[in-house]
Phi, psi and omega in degrees: 000131181291126188295318181298327179285321181302319192252011173291154179298150175296343178292336184259319179218172173267123187276137172289153173294147181246117176258104191290138176281166184279057178199170170300137185265356181304115174240006183282115184292346180259011186303318187255008182280137179291151176245155176291125178074181179240136172284152182258140181222134172263133179237122179255124182235167182159167179284164179302136175092357185273356175099028181298311180300317178300312180297320178300322178289320175302313181297312186301327181285344180260338184238017176058056184247164171233150192259132169251117180290134174238027173267121190290347174263331183284346175292339185277146172286138177099169179049053183293325176288310180308312183270000178056047180290143176292131186279169181299322177295320183286338178292336179052037172087359182280126178298138179238138178244156179055036181243111178066036186245352185257142177307128187295346181252014182255135175290136178233106193267171176297327176292321177299318179301314181297318180297311183290330178294317179301318178295322179290324174302315178296325179293321180292313181295330181295342181260008179072022180248175180248146179263148172231123181259128187216134177164168183267002183269088182293333174298324176293320179295319182295313179302318178299307185293328178284347185271048180063020183296316187288353174282343182250329190233145172258129192252143169237112182265125178241124184250119176267111184248150178217138182300145189303309180303316177298314182295318181297321173300314180300313183299317180297316177296321180297321177296321179298319180293324176296320173298321177294327178287345181113022181303318182294314178299320180297312182295322181294321176298335180272346188295133177217109183299347185268348182268144174272187186243027180249004180227149173059212182290345179299341180280350186294139172304127185109000175253291181296335184292339180260008183306306181298319181297312178296318188285329186244353190297332183290343181261359184252157174284171188300320182294314179293321176302315179297319179298316181294320178300312182295323175300319179293319179296319180296328179290324178297316180292319181292315179292329177292319178293320175295325176300318178299321181294315178302318181294322180292321175300320178293319182294321176298322178295317180296326181281319186269319182275312182270350174061040173288143177277089188253130178269116184267127174249118180274111186261007190303320183298327182291332179273351180261351181258172181230155174057231184296320182294323175297318177297319180295322180292319183297310181301319182285316186273335188244296189294312181292319180294321181288329174295319176295317180297316182289321176303317177292322178297314181286327184231065187296325182288316182294320183294321181294318180301311180300316179296319182291324176294323179293320180295318183296337182277349183279143178304132174086001179259116181294143182282068182264134179277110185283167179295327181293320179292317180297327178285332187268348185238155176289000000 
């Protein structure tokens, strides 16, 4: 199979499912060769439900970027509602990689993610575009960055954060909306009593929680069926909230122990408002701020010159030419 065809965006072709062999998949002979200078990569992290996919698309439309999914369940084909995959409409024409391309019953490791991400990066750069990696699987991101990644790439980490009480309420409401969209029916079509929940997409929250309901509902009366269904939905909400807490703990560890330079954006206000006010808060607190961070990341010398010129125009600030300005100007 041609590698460039395998990893092109679904926007351009229909991707075949990838059934990974029991080994590292890297076959690129130039994989470990050093490049002159460092390519730039934006990485968006955050707990489930905080709007990582939304922000990645907001950013991609402003900087001519393509998105690489780093959610370990969304890489699999199928269960689009259960895994909360971003829809074609929500993608707004932005090419997405590693989204729904892996056989759902195949194990996909963090090492596999690193290898496929490197190939996707090469594909994106070959088109003169920039990559943005977004998703909630921090273990995938950590493995990627620890695999000699930073020797080749310069990373800009953006963390979309929401206060725990607000996020838990949002997650609960989101599960209700997923159920209304057909989450239960989708999971039931996928249900197979002979399969375990330790491999592939079967590990996704929203699959094992419904096992008892699907397994026994035909033997129960309508009232007991409904009770068991609601218990299953409550488990989905509970497990999703616990996942969010684990993800936040992992981000704090990466920031404090590994000393990653992570830019935290507090999106709480955008989640407490409704309608137009929520949109305005998101644009102000998340999209605009992240755009400024990335602009500075991509063009540090130009940004420094602009900042120094603005400071020099303020009353009481001496018109001193800094070293940064001297280095950036003839």
